[in-house]
Backbone as CSV, one residue per row, in Angstrom:
resi,resn,N_x,N_y,N_z,CA_x,CA_y,CA_z,C_x,C_y,C_z
1,MET,146.636,104.977,92.161,147.653,104.660,93.543,147.509,106.669,94.136
2,LEU,148.357,107.270,93.224,148.240,108.643,93.432,146.692,109.607,93.598
3,GLU,145.907,108.989,92.927,144.712,109.603,92.945,143.577,108.889,94.594
4,SER,144.647,108.373,95.262,144.242,107.116,96.417,144.642,107.742,97.516
5,LEU,145.472,108.878,97.570,146.199,109.337,98.578,145.615,110.041,99.942
6,PHE,144.403,110.724,99.385,143.569,111.546,100.024,142.108,111.112,98.923
7,ASN,140.959,110.764,99.865,139.789,110.367,98.658,139.020,111.765,99.256
8,PHE,137.951,111.499,98.181,136.919,112.891,97.986,136.461,113.220,99.262
9,ARG,135.786,112.344,99.805,135.231,113.118,101.232,136.066,113.703,102.401
10,GLU,137.543,113.298,102.527,138.450,113.944,103.164,138.932,114.896,102.861
11,ILE,138.854,115.162,101.120,139.131,116.814,100.742,137.928,117.691,100.894
12,ASN,136.795,117.239,100.842,135.214,117.873,100.538,135.014,118.533,101.856
13,SER,135.537,117.156,103.264,135.204,118.288,104.341,136.406,118.831,104.894
14,ARG,137.467,118.656,104.321,138.555,119.605,104.714,139.246,119.959,103.828
15,PRO,138.949,120.839,102.911,139.223,122.010,101.813,140.590,121.710,101.619
16,TYR,141.294,122.381,102.479,142.913,122.527,103.037,143.554,121.135,102.292
17,LEU,143.267,119.988,102.553,143.764,118.784,101.960,144.203,118.856,100.884
18,ALA,143.147,119.762,99.873,143.935,119.599,98.620,145.222,120.628,98.170
19,PHE,145.565,121.209,99.303,147.378,121.794,98.919,147.884,120.607,99.284
20,LEU,147.879,119.540,100.374,149.071,118.609,100.505,148.459,117.683,99.634
21,TRP,147.625,117.121,99.005,147.211,116.239,98.107,148.254,116.847,96.527
22,ALA,147.629,117.910,96.097,148.761,118.749,94.916,149.973,118.912,95.345
23,PHE,150.771,118.819,96.315,151.848,118.735,96.152,152.402,117.451,96.128
24,ALA,151.734,116.733,97.284,152.173,115.141,96.907,152.285,114.819,95.449
25,ILE,151.055,114.855,94.566,151.144,114.435,93.503,151.809,114.914,92.426
26,ILE,152.248,116.228,92.205,153.355,117.072,91.277,154.448,116.350,91.760
27,SER,154.658,116.496,92.871,156.122,116.021,93.807,156.696,114.389,92.708
28,ILE,155.339,113.712,93.633,155.381,112.255,92.676,155.596,112.304,91.312
29,SER,154.895,112.928,90.406,154.846,113.180,88.949,156.195,113.516,88.570
30,VAL,156.985,114.627,89.351,158.315,114.841,88.897,159.367,114.315,89.046
31,ILE,159.161,112.951,90.146,160.174,112.228,90.407,160.101,110.969,89.050
32,ILE,158.708,110.324,88.799,158.322,109.626,88.038,158.887,110.190,86.435
33,ALA,158.749,111.564,86.178,159.359,112.091,84.598,160.503,111.845,84.757
34,MET,161.176,112.339,85.722,162.560,112.526,85.928,163.071,110.934,85.789
35,GLN,162.816,110.034,85.919,163.133,108.564,85.760,163.150,108.199,84.139
36,ILE,161.862,108.955,83.641,161.762,108.617,82.066,162.992,109.656,81.068
37,GLY,163.147,110.826,81.634,164.267,111.342,81.027,164.038,111.563,79.943
38,PHE,162.924,112.119,79.572,163.170,111.413,77.749,163.356,113.349,77.278
39,LYS,164.542,113.433,75.804,164.783,114.358,75.168,164.607,114.304,74.042
40,ILE,163.981,115.835,73.078,163.820,115.778,71.672,164.840,116.425,71.154
41,ALA,165.265,115.979,69.936,166.196,117.184,69.234,165.385,118.222,68.175
42,VAL,165.932,119.629,68.862,165.138,120.704,68.077,166.243,121.209,67.201
43,GLY,166.227,120.874,65.814,167.051,121.140,65.621,168.542,121.183,65.755
44,THR,169.957,121.964,66.271,170.721,121.788,67.104,170.886,121.443,68.334
45,ALA,169.286,121.886,68.965,169.489,121.708,70.467,168.673,120.612,71.084
46,SER,168.274,120.349,72.229,167.960,119.010,72.653,167.106,119.341,73.562
47,VAL,165.430,119.217,73.434,164.908,119.921,74.472,164.330,118.842,75.538
48,ASN,164.208,119.274,77.037,164.164,118.082,77.400,162.431,118.132,78.089
49,LEU,161.752,117.034,78.218,160.166,116.978,78.302,159.995,116.685,79.482
50,THR,160.991,116.770,80.532,160.426,116.243,82.123,159.058,117.195,81.953
51,GLY,159.128,118.097,81.599,158.057,119.312,82.564,156.603,118.855,82.247
52,ILE,156.539,118.299,80.577,155.179,117.836,79.751,155.192,116.385,80.262
53,PHE,155.652,115.834,81.082,155.340,114.711,81.670,155.183,114.658,83.081
54,THR,155.391,115.880,83.670,154.968,115.925,84.852,153.653,116.569,84.870
55,LEU,153.452,117.285,83.797,151.969,118.179,83.625,150.987,116.278,83.322
56,ALA,151.743,115.491,82.750,150.780,114.351,82.204,150.288,113.422,83.162
57,PHE,150.904,113.256,83.990,151.026,112.332,85.038,150.408,112.909,86.236
58,ALA,150.163,114.409,86.579,149.596,114.997,87.369,148.073,114.813,87.177
59,LEU,147.651,115.248,85.914,146.324,115.279,85.336,146.028,114.192,85.419
60,ILE,146.528,112.877,84.936,145.891,111.860,84.971,145.700,110.991,86.716
61,SER,146.594,111.985,87.778,146.160,111.554,89.001,145.258,112.318,89.675
62,SER,145.072,113.933,89.276,143.846,114.577,89.871,142.850,114.788,89.130
63,SER,142.618,114.300,88.238,141.290,114.329,87.293,139.963,114.122,88.069
64,TYR,140.480,112.509,88.421,139.197,111.760,88.763,138.370,112.485,89.877
65,ILE,139.239,113.164,90.736,138.606,113.808,92.350,138.305,114.979,91.856
66,MET,138.938,115.849,90.944,138.869,117.269,90.871,137.039,116.883,89.822
67,THR,137.400,115.848,89.111,135.705,116.160,88.307,134.800,115.467,88.697
68,ALA,135.136,114.744,90.234,134.089,114.374,91.060,133.597,115.580,91.466
69,ILE,134.497,116.557,92.032,134.197,117.700,92.728,132.943,118.365,91.854
70,ILE,133.656,118.513,90.797,132.270,119.217,89.746,131.322,118.769,89.060
71,ARG,130.917,117.435,89.586,129.971,116.600,89.077,129.237,116.666,90.390
72,ARG,129.589,116.515,91.627,128.784,116.459,92.926,128.304,118.226,92.943
73,GLU,128.871,119.270,92.095,128.365,120.618,92.081,127.385,120.702,91.303
74,GLU,127.181,119.791,89.994,126.458,120.103,89.224,124.776,119.451,89.655
75,LEU,125.038,118.021,90.604,124.414,117.477,91.053,123.270,118.223,92.134
76,MET,124.443,118.890,93.374,123.381,119.853,93.837,122.597,121.180,93.047
77,GLU,123.400,121.886,91.932,122.347,122.950,91.636,121.487,122.179,90.951
78,GLU,121.242,120.876,90.165,120.046,120.471,89.793,118.983,119.976,91.226
79,LYS,119.730,119.488,91.714,118.347,119.136,93.162,118.328,120.379,93.586
80,ALA,118.926,121.583,93.650,118.377,123.127,93.997,116.973,123.162,93.055
81,ILE,117.815,123.122,92.032,116.363,123.439,90.842,115.133,123.084,91.017
82,ARG,114.943,121.550,91.135,113.805,120.636,91.337,113.207,120.956,92.467
83,ALA,114.008,121.267,93.652,113.601,121.957,94.889,112.729,123.267,94.996
84,HIS,113.186,123.790,94.116,112.793,125.546,93.922,113.806,126.519,95.147
85,TYR,114.728,125.571,95.436,115.505,126.295,96.393,116.541,127.003,95.948
86,SER,116.973,128.165,96.477,118.048,129.184,95.865,118.990,129.219,97.209
87,LYS,120.309,128.736,96.577,121.070,129.474,97.834,122.032,130.667,97.232
88,GLY,122.643,131.080,97.654,123.623,132.245,97.686,124.728,131.863,96.673
89,PHE,125.407,132.833,95.927,126.535,132.307,95.228,127.616,131.757,96.441
90,TRP,128.320,132.436,97.120,129.328,131.961,97.959,128.655,130.593,98.610
91,GLU,127.352,130.168,99.302,127.148,129.512,99.881,127.213,128.334,99.013
92,ARG,126.754,128.319,97.790,127.049,126.865,96.616,128.182,127.010,96.033
93,HIS,129.059,127.693,96.186,130.648,127.547,95.178,131.408,127.570,96.144
94,ARG,131.442,127.730,97.594,132.476,128.508,98.175,133.443,127.020,98.717
95,LYS,132.956,126.084,98.766,133.927,124.986,99.333,134.735,124.307,97.711
96,ASP,133.978,124.780,97.009,134.771,123.985,95.346,135.862,125.079,94.831
97,LEU,135.588,126.217,95.430,136.342,127.235,95.033,138.014,127.383,95.657
98,LEU,137.345,126.744,97.132,138.378,126.816,98.159,139.262,125.194,97.994
99,ILE,138.703,123.991,97.221,139.198,123.084,96.928,140.296,123.405,95.929
100,PHE,139.987,124.089,94.826,140.491,124.601,93.851,141.857,125.486,93.860
101,LEU,141.766,126.269,95.159,142.983,127.442,95.427,143.763,126.785,95.929
102,TYR,143.057,125.769,96.532,143.991,124.984,98.053,145.339,123.918,96.704
103,PHE,144.173,123.470,96.043,145.146,122.748,95.095,146.256,123.394,93.916
104,PHE,145.574,124.277,93.370,146.292,125.510,93.103,147.761,125.979,93.518
105,GLY,147.801,126.223,94.619,148.627,126.742,95.815,149.943,125.072,96.077
106,GLY,148.909,124.434,96.042,150.318,122.990,96.669,150.783,122.702,95.308
107,ALA,150.209,122.733,94.457,150.916,122.731,93.036,151.594,123.769,92.350
108,THR,151.896,125.005,92.830,152.703,125.751,92.777,153.824,125.701,93.774
109,LEU,153.310,125.268,95.221,154.605,125.587,95.733,155.764,124.170,95.680
110,ALA,154.868,123.048,94.994,155.671,121.689,94.546,156.701,122.341,93.207
111,PHE,155.993,123.058,92.270,156.609,123.382,91.375,158.098,124.357,91.633
112,ALA,158.013,125.078,92.352,158.583,126.123,93.086,159.869,125.390,93.575
113,VAL,159.433,124.529,94.750,160.618,123.680,95.292,161.572,122.825,94.309
114,TRP,160.892,122.189,93.462,161.624,121.292,92.688,162.544,122.240,91.772
115,THR,162.012,123.200,90.928,162.497,123.983,90.351,164.092,124.367,91.193
116,MET,163.773,124.536,92.337,164.898,125.240,92.994,166.061,123.501,92.914
117,LEU,165.825,122.576,93.437,166.048,121.279,93.660,167.013,121.154,92.529
118,LEU,166.369,120.812,91.297,166.877,119.885,89.909,167.495,121.046,88.710
119,PRO,168.314,120.524,87.962,168.863,120.727,87.176,168.111,121.952,86.201
120,ALA,168.593,123.385,85.788,167.788,124.168,85.200,166.783,124.018,84.278
121,ASP,167.257,122.721,83.295,166.526,122.687,82.361,165.414,121.444,82.457
122,THR,165.039,121.010,83.830,164.355,120.041,83.876,162.934,120.632,83.220
123,PHE,162.610,122.019,83.770,161.285,122.004,83.072,161.308,123.505,82.127
124,GLN,162.289,122.881,80.819,162.481,123.861,79.622,161.443,124.163,79.328
125,VAL,160.037,123.262,79.206,159.169,123.316,78.472,158.383,124.823,78.478
126,GLN,157.993,124.877,80.067,157.642,125.829,80.565,158.429,127.462,80.167
127,ILE,159.845,127.265,80.469,160.750,128.260,80.510,160.571,129.323,79.034
128,PRO,160.259,129.062,78.386,160.222,130.076,77.412,158.553,131.112,77.629
129,SER,157.572,130.408,78.231,156.536,131.114,78.815,156.639,132.045,79.720
130,ILE,157.786,131.560,80.679,157.643,132.053,81.430,158.495,133.552,81.245
131,CYS,159.631,133.028,80.349,160.454,134.420,79.816,160.022,135.570,78.705
132,ALA,158.877,135.324,78.602,157.764,135.728,77.862,157.364,136.954,79.066
133,MET,157.190,136.852,80.115,156.824,137.456,81.302,157.906,138.231,81.983
134,ARG,158.794,137.021,82.196,159.973,137.821,83.241,161.228,137.406,82.649
135,PRO,161.329,138.422,81.495,162.623,137.964,80.375,164.155,138.397,81.248
136,TYR,164.050,138.982,82.454,165.112,139.476,83.346,165.747,138.336,84.003
137,LEU,165.098,137.396,84.185,165.668,135.648,84.840,167.090,135.321,83.988
138,SER,167.972,135.170,84.935,169.170,134.415,84.388,168.946,133.749,83.354
139,VAL,167.825,132.647,83.751,167.974,131.276,82.940,167.437,132.010,81.330
140,CYS,166.813,133.140,81.275,166.505,133.490,79.936,167.244,133.546,78.955
141,ASP,168.712,133.816,79.308,169.820,134.079,78.599,170.696,132.625,78.457
142,SER,170.040,131.639,78.712,170.263,130.285,78.550,170.226,130.077,77.180
143,PRO,171.245,129.158,76.469,170.502,128.613,74.795,169.817,127.809,75.002
144,MET,169.024,127.317,76.298,167.994,126.708,76.181,166.658,127.519,75.506
145,ILE,166.724,128.816,75.900,165.660,129.789,75.056,166.062,130.197,73.550
146,THR,165.199,129.617,72.722,165.348,129.636,71.386,164.677,131.011,70.853
147,GLY,164.970,131.963,69.983,164.257,132.941,69.476,164.582,134.172,70.396
148,SER,164.233,135.637,70.584,164.331,136.687,70.828,163.267,136.565,71.825
149,VAL,163.721,137.111,73.290,162.862,137.644,74.094,162.620,139.035,74.439
150,THR,161.529,139.778,74.019,161.935,140.993,74.318,160.767,141.349,75.744
151,SER,160.999,142.663,75.890,160.053,142.964,77.764,158.512,143.069,77.335
152,PRO,157.971,142.419,78.276,156.258,142.445,77.528,156.020,143.548,78.304
153,SER,155.014,144.123,77.446,154.425,145.366,78.255,153.300,145.220,79.255
154,VAL,153.105,145.690,79.970,152.757,145.860,81.684,151.631,147.052,81.441
155,SER,151.077,147.109,80.511,149.742,148.578,80.680,148.465,147.128,81.037
156,PHE,147.663,148.089,81.556,146.172,147.214,82.119,146.076,146.512,80.891
157,MET,145.326,147.033,79.498,144.973,146.489,78.701,145.489,145.314,78.252
158,ASN,146.816,145.715,78.074,147.733,144.013,77.773,147.652,143.039,78.346
159,ILE,147.525,143.405,79.788,147.747,142.062,80.988,146.066,141.893,80.943
160,LEU,145.274,142.519,80.962,143.892,142.415,80.586,143.170,141.307,79.477
161,THR,143.681,141.633,78.134,143.530,141.010,76.849,144.035,139.281,77.396
162,ASN,145.377,139.435,77.678,145.860,138.191,78.053,144.944,137.419,78.797
163,ASN,144.689,137.845,80.111,144.282,137.271,81.196,142.917,136.804,80.673
164,LEU,142.143,137.530,80.141,140.810,137.288,79.537,141.106,135.868,78.187
165,ARG,141.909,136.172,77.815,142.087,134.894,76.800,142.154,133.930,77.488
166,VAL,142.887,133.673,78.724,142.811,132.409,79.162,141.673,132.341,80.021
167,THR,140.856,133.150,80.168,139.454,132.664,81.034,138.745,132.487,79.944
168,ALA,138.613,132.860,78.797,137.769,132.217,77.611,138.354,130.803,77.534
169,PHE,139.862,130.330,77.405,140.293,129.429,76.899,139.450,128.350,77.857
170,SER,139.780,129.044,79.198,139.213,128.048,80.534,138.090,127.383,80.641
171,PHE,137.415,128.244,79.771,135.830,128.125,79.838,135.337,127.033,78.795
172,VAL,135.783,127.227,77.651,135.716,126.400,76.592,136.277,125.188,76.574
173,PHE,137.635,124.852,77.276,138.551,123.850,77.220,137.569,122.793,78.519
174,ALA,136.833,123.851,79.500,136.592,122.795,80.058,135.243,122.430,79.839
175,PHE,134.423,123.175,78.447,133.073,122.523,78.399,133.280,121.932,77.580
176,ILE,134.395,121.573,77.035,134.567,120.209,75.590,135.265,119.442,76.377
177,PHE,136.070,119.452,77.599,136.276,118.334,77.770,136.527,117.718,79.379
178,GLY,135.628,118.731,79.613,134.610,118.415,81.077,136.181,118.644,82.027
179,ALA,136.914,118.094,82.410,138.214,118.172,83.600,139.110,119.113,82.951
180,GLY,139.026,120.145,81.386,139.923,121.032,81.403,139.840,121.937,82.232
181,ALA,139.739,122.399,83.050,139.586,123.248,84.210,140.977,122.757,85.345
182,VAL,141.146,121.149,84.659,142.166,120.878,86.047,143.490,121.131,85.218
183,PHE,143.629,120.731,83.799,144.714,121.134,83.088,145.136,122.583,83.127
184,ILE,144.301,123.357,82.797,144.512,125.139,82.812,145.167,125.567,84.461
185,LEU,144.905,124.767,85.486,145.191,125.218,86.768,146.594,124.390,87.077
186,LEU,146.797,123.454,86.251,148.116,122.663,86.699,148.696,123.126,85.605
187,TRP,148.719,123.865,84.131,149.335,124.823,83.654,149.905,125.863,84.200
188,ASN,148.901,126.416,84.531,149.444,128.014,85.769,150.014,127.664,86.543
189,ALA,149.789,126.790,86.985,150.184,126.620,88.636,151.860,126.194,88.008
190,GLY,152.083,125.549,86.886,153.763,124.900,87.119,154.144,126.824,86.489
191,ILE,153.733,127.224,85.702,154.442,128.518,85.192,155.007,129.322,86.370
192,LEU,153.756,129.869,87.394,153.998,130.005,88.593,155.035,130.087,89.457
193,GLY,154.986,128.385,89.941,155.781,127.722,90.498,157.118,128.011,89.845
194,ILE,157.495,127.649,88.830,158.703,127.499,88.034,159.199,128.950,88.156
195,CYS,158.721,130.133,87.771,159.188,131.062,87.937,159.382,131.979,89.135
196,ILE,158.885,131.376,90.149,159.180,131.226,91.740,160.173,131.319,91.932
197,GLY,160.898,129.498,91.478,161.754,129.014,91.824,163.174,129.328,91.142
198,LEU,162.744,129.881,90.148,164.072,130.591,89.201,164.469,131.774,90.134
199,MET,163.394,132.294,90.500,163.767,133.983,91.233,164.492,133.769,92.488
200,SER,164.391,132.642,93.235,164.831,131.964,94.689,165.916,131.470,94.407
201,ARG,166.851,132.268,95.304,168.231,131.750,95.290,168.619,130.240,96.531
202,SER,167.279,130.358,97.499,167.350,129.287,98.092,165.861,128.737,98.442
203,LEU,165.519,127.761,99.230,164.148,127.332,99.923,163.486,128.237,100.769
204,ALA,164.240,129.159,101.348,163.471,130.269,102.316,162.920,131.271,101.496
205,GLU,163.622,131.594,100.206,163.123,133.442,99.395,161.989,132.334,98.895
206,ILE,161.387,131.292,99.140,160.191,131.296,97.913,158.840,131.838,98.678
207,PRO,158.803,131.455,100.007,157.399,132.025,100.671,157.656,133.862,100.627
208,VAL,158.693,134.282,100.337,159.016,135.689,99.940,158.847,135.919,98.623
209,ASN,158.988,135.721,97.871,159.024,135.752,96.466,157.442,135.161,96.298
210,SER,157.020,134.616,96.662,155.769,134.336,95.847,154.553,135.063,96.668
211,ILE,154.963,136.126,97.687,153.998,137.209,98.367,153.860,138.051,97.220
212,ARG,154.839,138.680,96.548,154.693,139.785,95.233,153.427,138.746,94.193
213,PHE,153.420,137.921,94.250,152.063,137.245,93.038,150.777,137.422,93.808
214,LEU,150.719,137.617,95.001,149.270,136.868,95.792,148.692,138.201,95.316
215,PRO,148.668,139.348,95.585,147.622,140.605,95.318,146.744,140.092,94.123
216,HIS,147.504,140.222,93.029,146.820,139.997,91.841,146.238,138.624,91.717
217,GLY,147.333,137.958,91.773,146.856,136.285,91.307,146.015,135.162,92.045
218,ILE,145.922,135.811,93.386,144.350,135.403,94.024,143.420,135.473,93.295
219,PRO,142.821,136.757,92.756,141.449,137.570,92.206,141.425,136.229,90.480
220,GLU,142.957,136.631,90.185,143.241,136.166,88.486,142.936,134.565,88.557
221,ILE,143.632,133.904,89.303,143.389,132.337,89.381,141.899,132.150,90.029
222,ALA,141.203,132.906,90.927,139.926,132.110,91.015,139.051,132.541,90.012
223,GLY,139.611,133.686,89.047,138.678,134.051,87.884,138.711,132.799,86.836
224,TYR,139.941,132.315,86.772,140.018,130.885,85.874,139.054,130.005,86.040
225,ILE,139.170,129.504,87.466,138.712,128.491,88.158,137.235,128.766,87.883
226,LEU,136.579,129.710,88.316,135.274,129.986,88.070,134.889,129.825,86.717
227,ALA,135.832,130.572,85.695,135.588,130.052,84.143,135.289,128.998,83.852
228,GLY,136.494,127.791,84.508,136.299,126.437,84.130,135.248,125.771,84.826
229,LEU,134.804,126.255,86.156,133.721,125.467,86.579,132.057,125.607,85.729
230,ALA,132.631,127.054,85.288,131.085,127.294,84.458,131.247,126.679,83.076
231,GLY,131.642,126.454,82.791,132.484,125.436,81.383,131.700,123.829,81.993
232,SER,132.271,123.121,82.960,132.407,122.241,83.302,130.740,121.758,83.929
233,LEU,130.233,122.488,84.391,128.887,122.752,84.618,127.853,122.471,83.456
234,ILE,127.892,123.128,82.671,127.129,123.420,81.379,127.737,122.073,80.756
235,SER,128.582,121.468,81.131,129.291,120.054,79.755,128.247,118.838,80.567
236,ILE,128.513,118.996,81.813,128.118,117.802,82.688,126.362,117.563,82.881
237,ALA,125.981,119.173,82.689,124.260,118.859,82.748,124.263,118.557,80.858
238,ILE,124.941,118.619,80.170,124.063,118.314,79.012,124.469,116.579,78.629
239,ILE,125.750,116.120,79.419,126.320,114.698,79.133,125.040,114.247,79.870
240,ARG,124.467,114.598,81.053,123.456,114.161,82.140,122.256,114.092,81.003
241,LYS,121.686,114.664,80.326,120.705,114.732,79.121,119.195,115.123,80.034
242,ALA,119.830,116.522,80.845,118.942,117.318,81.849,118.076,117.475,81.100
243,ASP,116.795,117.885,81.725,115.333,118.446,80.714,115.739,119.807,80.500
244,ARG,115.048,120.508,79.930,115.493,121.771,79.024,115.423,122.996,80.411
245,ASN,114.034,122.395,81.242,114.066,123.738,82.327,115.743,123.738,83.316
246,ILE,115.729,122.264,83.512,116.682,122.351,84.220,118.472,122.821,83.857
247,LEU,118.473,122.678,82.448,119.243,122.955,81.586,119.380,124.423,81.500
248,LYS,118.168,125.090,81.090,117.992,126.471,81.165,118.961,127.179,82.671
249,SER,118.502,126.398,83.700,118.761,127.096,84.830,120.449,126.742,85.346
250,VAL,120.906,125.731,84.638,122.021,125.801,85.216,122.815,126.802,83.929
251,ALA,122.169,126.939,82.789,123.036,127.690,81.751,122.761,129.241,82.294
252,TRP,122.079,129.543,82.987,121.993,130.646,83.767,122.930,131.025,84.926
253,ASP,122.597,129.905,85.516,123.935,129.864,86.837,125.035,130.170,86.084
254,SER,125.615,129.243,85.687,126.978,129.277,84.823,127.188,130.458,84.042
255,ALA,126.188,131.173,83.779,126.473,132.794,82.963,126.938,133.765,84.300
256,VAL,126.209,133.454,85.400,126.327,133.950,86.478,128.192,133.680,87.202
257,VAL,128.459,132.015,87.222,129.624,132.214,87.613,130.430,132.787,86.645
258,LEU,130.548,132.846,84.979,131.572,133.177,84.269,131.481,134.593,84.416
259,ILE,130.384,135.546,84.820,130.857,136.575,84.696,131.126,137.035,85.793
260,ILE,130.858,136.753,87.613,131.755,136.800,88.501,133.509,136.310,88.191
261,GLY,133.502,135.607,87.631,135.126,135.131,86.973,135.951,136.061,86.397
262,VAL,134.861,136.756,85.414,135.601,137.642,84.500,135.817,138.941,85.218
263,VAL,135.108,139.153,86.139,135.114,140.309,87.408,136.317,140.434,87.648
264,LEU,136.449,138.945,88.501,137.814,139.013,89.337,139.090,138.930,88.252
265,VAL,138.989,138.573,86.932,140.091,138.874,86.402,140.366,140.326,86.120
266,VAL,139.387,140.995,85.582,139.763,142.331,85.593,140.007,143.307,86.706
267,LEU,139.779,142.838,87.669,140.206,143.434,89.074,141.707,142.752,89.388
268,GLY,142.256,141.443,89.144,143.657,141.195,88.918,144.612,141.487,88.335
269,ALA,143.774,141.942,87.265,144.528,142.875,86.164,144.524,144.257,86.427
270,PHE,143.844,144.958,86.756,144.435,146.262,87.379,145.143,146.448,88.847
271,ILE,145.127,145.129,89.283,146.001,145.085,90.745,147.098,145.342,90.238
272,GLU,147.513,144.093,89.162,148.749,144.119,88.648,149.561,144.984,87.892
273,ALA,148.437,145.940,87.147,148.979,147.049,86.483,149.188,147.978,87.314
274,TYR,148.365,148.757,88.448,148.430,149.720,88.706,148.875,150.171,90.206
275,LEU,149.039,148.620,91.048,149.093,148.219,92.216,150.586,148.209,92.697
């Protein structure tokens, strides 16, 4: 049902619909997860798993179309290779990159809005990761946070090392699972959206608080997307048992996509550290 809210052709022809689609999927997933209301005891504390169930339902709902997009991309690559036709990078990957960026934006906004509307412990599972980056948030003093939270280093090398680790994970995860890039997007959208929601005192403040993340967030997320796309292209080519020449060409193209993704991640880290 959820995956049918927008079909593949609609999103492919109008990439901005991925924003609305992601917002709807996250919102419905949150509502369903809230109905489950599952908590587990960790020592003397109770951990709310709504955030995990939200990710699970959203991943199930979005994987089909997002995987179809990646498969279409690999088929286009294969046809271009067979026809000895070479397109520029932006011409070949523009639409897919836009779809994933819009998807990330819609998911981020949905998490931010629901964080504002729901109790503070709703996304308890994600909060420790947020407090590791933003320990000054009031929620980080809550009993729901276990262990000490220290102020993170904002040096260029520390930011870059962390972001490159996520980039590598995006590539490997997408290569192994195919749709792994979707999980990376949803997790990071959740972390960013929940952080924005915690920083905002009203829904009107969400757009203002989002702006501060845009300069470094756009190239950073684009880098993660390209890394996941690179891993998925190779994965699908292997699954399809493409012949050696096509596989070699796809591997080379994926390497180029990955390198561009790494460059964008480096750019994002530089902006975050120095600008």
